C-alpha positions, 0 to 999 in steps of 0.5 A: 243189663236187661229192661221192661217197657208197656204200652196200649193203646186206643182201637180205632172204633174207640176213637170213632165212636167217641169212647176212652181205651179200656186197655191198661198197662202197667210196668215196674224194675227194680233199680238193679234191674234184676226183677221186673213186673207187668200188666196187661188189662183189657175192659171189656166193652160191653160192660153197664159199667167202666171197664176203663176204672177196673183196667186200670185199678187191676194192673196197677194192684197186680204190679204192687203185689208183685212189688211186694213179693220181689221182697220174698224173691217171688215166692208167691204161689198162684193160690196166693196171687190170685186170692189176693187179686179177688179180696183186693176188688172185693173191699173196692166193691165192699166200700162203695169206690167201683162196682161188680160191671167196673172188675169185667177185665182181663188180666195179663201179669207177669213176673221176673227174678233171676231166678225164675218167671211166672205168668197168670191170665186172667180171662184171653190173652196171650203170653209169648217167651222169648229164650237166651238161645232164640227158643219162643214159646207162646201161650194163648188163651181165646173163649168161645162167643169172647166171653172171658171168665172175668176175675169180676165172676169170683167177686160176686156171691 
């Protein structure tokens, strides 16, 4: 039976300078072990806001959307997932739960069902897949001067 786990670690520079870890990861699997979702968010350390909060909230909401999609066989498409995340985050901003600078975080999310595997990347990051036959697929996105296209940029009017 397959399993899932998640991990993140505070960087040495953050420890030395007394800064919080601005990364977060979550994962979930169904009781039957056929459905898995995982998310890793990396907050921008140069943000004027609190990207730790944004990273936690983005990873949490991605997992919630993945768990919800499990009920429909993970049939959501890229647009639905993207629009759901942006809509939810805008709602939190409208209710003054967080501000725009808090959302400066990248997000890598995946959802696996018995039939398919989907991965989503917002900002920079890397997705690595190992197939049963041993092949490995790696897809990495990096931005020039490390300025990723955060979801936050799509939330401002």
